[in-house]
C-alpha positions as a printed NumPy array, in Angstrom:
array([[  0.817,  11.469,  22.605],
       [  2.434,   8.418,  24.38 ],
       [  6.102,   7.743,  23.528],
       [  6.531,   4.702,  21.33 ],
       [  8.978,   2.253,  22.844],
       [ 11.402,   0.634,  20.362],
       [ 10.66 ,  -3.072,  19.674],
       [ 13.856,  -4.359,  21.534],
       [ 12.952,  -2.192,  24.464],
       [  9.232,  -3.284,  24.912],
       [  8.63 ,  -5.124,  28.128],
       [  4.85 ,  -5.306,  28.086],
       [  2.032,  -6.112,  25.689],
       [  0.646,  -2.608,  26.262],
       [  3.892,  -1.011,  24.959],
       [  3.878,  -3.275,  21.901],
       [  0.144,  -2.673,  21.146],
       [  0.473,   1.084,  21.491],
       [  3.415,   1.128,  18.995],
       [  1.488,  -1.253,  16.657],
       [ -1.547,   1.143,  16.807],
       [  0.534,   4.054,  16.049],
       [  2.258,   2.385,  13.121],
       [ -1.169,   1.255,  11.806],
       [ -2.4  ,   4.894,  11.691],
       [  0.837,   5.784,   9.846],
       [  0.223,   2.976,   7.456],
       [ -3.31 ,   4.04 ,   6.699],
       [ -2.319,   7.624,   6.163],
       [  0.293,   6.35 ,   3.658],
       [ -2.377,   4.188,   1.949],
       [ -4.755,   7.159,   1.729],
       [ -1.929,   9.159,   0.068],
       [ -1.137,   6.329,  -2.336],
       [ -4.882,   6.14 ,  -3.388],
       [ -4.817,   9.782,  -4.167],
       [ -2.251,   8.857,  -6.839],
       [ -4.53 ,   6.162,  -8.084],
       [ -7.259,   8.889,  -8.369],
       [ -4.863,  11.053, -10.506],
       [ -3.986,   7.997, -12.621],
       [ -7.602,   7.512, -13.435],
       [ -7.958,  11.153, -14.48 ],
       [ -4.702,  11.245, -16.49 ],
       [ -5.333,   7.955, -18.447],
       [ -7.093,   8.481, -21.786],
       [ -8.379,   4.966, -22.153],
       [-10.066,   2.519, -19.819],
       [ -7.969,  -0.169, -21.279],
       [ -4.803,   1.526, -19.783],
       [ -6.133,   1.046, -16.203],
       [ -4.998,  -2.584, -15.983],
       [ -1.226,  -2.917, -16.71 ],
       [  0.039,  -6.359, -15.948],
       [  3.617,  -5.272, -16.609],
       [  3.344,  -2.236, -14.136],
       [  1.721,  -4.509, -11.669],
       [  4.573,  -7.014, -11.766],
       [  6.955,  -4.179, -11.495],
       [  5.271,  -2.732,  -8.436],
       [  5.205,  -6.014,  -6.648],
       [  8.905,  -6.765,  -7.682],
       [ 10.017,  -3.474,  -6.236],
       [  7.969,  -3.984,  -3.057],
       [  9.659,  -7.463,  -2.592],
       [ 13.05 ,  -5.829,  -3.112],
       [ 12.267,  -3.382,  -0.459],
       [ 11.227,  -6.219,   1.693],
       [ 14.635,  -7.779,   1.217],
       [ 16.216,  -4.493,   2.207],
       [ 14.259,  -4.473,   5.512],
       [ 14.637,  -8.155,   6.422],
       [ 10.99 ,  -9.093,   5.546],
       [  9.615, -12.082,   3.808],
       [  9.293, -11.413,   0.111],
       [  6.377, -14.004,  -0.001],
       [  4.554, -12.041,   2.738],
       [  5.065,  -8.646,   1.116],
       [  4.234, -10.127,  -2.326],
       [  0.888, -11.308,  -0.954],
       [  0.039,  -7.933,   0.518],
       [  0.97 ,  -6.063,  -2.49 ],
       [ -1.002,  -8.493,  -4.746],
       [ -4.146,  -7.614,  -2.801],
       [ -3.066,  -3.834,  -2.626],
       [ -2.434,  -3.521,  -6.411],
       [ -5.668,  -5.417,  -7.254],
       [ -7.801,  -3.253,  -5.01 ],
       [ -6.114,  -0.224,  -6.347],
       [ -6.834,  -1.23 ,  -9.858],
       [-10.561,  -1.731,  -8.966],
       [-10.681,   1.596,  -7.366],
       [ -9.037,   3.14 , -10.424],
       [-11.666,   1.441, -12.751],
       [-14.438,   3.095, -10.489],
       [-12.87 ,   6.425, -10.595],
       [-12.189,   6.347, -14.256],
       [-15.659,   5.305, -15.086],
       [-17.141,   7.983, -13.025],
       [-15.041,  10.629, -14.797],
       [-16.195,   9.208, -18.294],
       [-19.812,   9.076, -17.279]])
């Protein structure tokens, strides 16, 4: 595997792209792990109405925004990403829940 150059030491677009590609693979691996927990939630919840929980959604997004602050990222940027992530997770959970109940 190619050594990843730290951002402040990158001098070429090739180094930057290599690092971004490596990070993207890590992000996707974490997303896959997160989705396995969504699968587990669909299995554990006893009622379809429990899949969508607006209070929990708001809490997840708020925590992500707090993490953004801690890492010097834009809250608005992270909130938009997490809005999509949570909505897609909810949609997936509905599909899994319905397949279990069928």
